[in-house]
C-alpha positions in Angstrom: 11.9 -130.0 -46.2 12.5 -133.7 -46.6 9.4 -134.6 -45.0 7.1 -132.0 -46.5 8.2 -133.3 -49.8 7.8 -136.9 -49.6 4.2 -137.2 -50.9 5.1 -135.4 -54.0 8.7 -136.7 -54.7 8.0 -139.6 -56.8 5.7 -137.8 -59.4 8.1 -134.9 -59.6 10.6 -137.5 -60.7 8.6 -139.3 -63.0 7.3 -136.0 -64.6 11.2 -134.8 -65.0 12.1 -138.5 -66.5 9.3 -138.1 -69.1 10.6 -134.6 -70.1 14.2 -135.6 -70.1 13.4 -138.8 -72.4 11.2 -136.3 -74.8 14.0 -133.9 -75.0 12.4 -130.9 -73.2 14.4 -131.2 -70.4 18.3 -131.2 -70.7 19.6 -131.6 -67.2 18.4 -130.9 -63.5 18.5 -131.8 -60.1 18.4 -130.7 -56.3 20.4 -128.0 -54.6 21.0 -126.1 -51.4 21.3 -122.8 -50.5 23.8 -120.6 -51.6 25.1 -120.1 -48.1 27.7 -122.2 -46.2 26.3 -124.0 -43.3 27.8 -126.0 -40.6 25.7 -129.1 -39.4 26.2 -130.0 -35.9 23.3 -132.2 -35.4 21.3 -129.6 -33.3 18.3 -129.3 -35.8 17.2 -132.6 -37.6 15.1 -131.0 -39.7 17.7 -129.0 -41.5 21.0 -130.4 -42.9 23.3 -129.8 -45.6 21.8 -132.5 -47.1 18.4 -131.2 -47.2 17.9 -129.8 -50.8 16.0 -126.5 -50.6 16.2 -125.6 -54.1 16.4 -127.5 -57.8 17.7 -126.1 -60.8 16.5 -127.3 -64.4 17.5 -126.5 -67.9 14.6 -126.9 -70.6 14.9 -126.5 -74.2 12.0 -123.9 -74.1 9.8 -121.4 -72.3 6.8 -123.6 -73.1 8.5 -126.7 -71.8 9.3 -124.7 -68.2 6.0 -123.5 -68.1 4.4 -126.9 -68.8 6.9 -128.5 -66.1 5.8 -125.8 -63.6 2.2 -126.4 -64.4 2.4 -130.3 -64.0 5.1 -130.5 -61.1 3.3 -132.1 -58.1 5.6 -129.9 -56.0 4.3 -126.6 -57.7 0.7 -128.0 -57.2 1.0 -128.8 -53.6 1.4 -125.7 -52.5 2.5 -125.2 -49.1 5.6 -123.4 -49.9 7.2 -126.1 -52.0 7.7 -123.8 -54.9 8.4 -120.1 -53.8 9.8 -119.0 -56.8 11.2 -119.7 -60.5 12.7 -117.7 -63.3 
């Protein structure tokens, strides 16, 4: 996932920083799957340090929808954003 997200990561962070500064996003950040994983090095593309989820707290539904509309990850397709609520 890290390699796939690289071209979009900076724009993603810039959007979040803007929304936090403007008071439309309270907090957020990366997360890992809600399962226990043991990383033994056998799969270099997947480790416990490879975030596959993000959690964000917006001040309104409109702010969340704006983020989703403008987030480079969401715009990229290719499985970068598969679900939200």
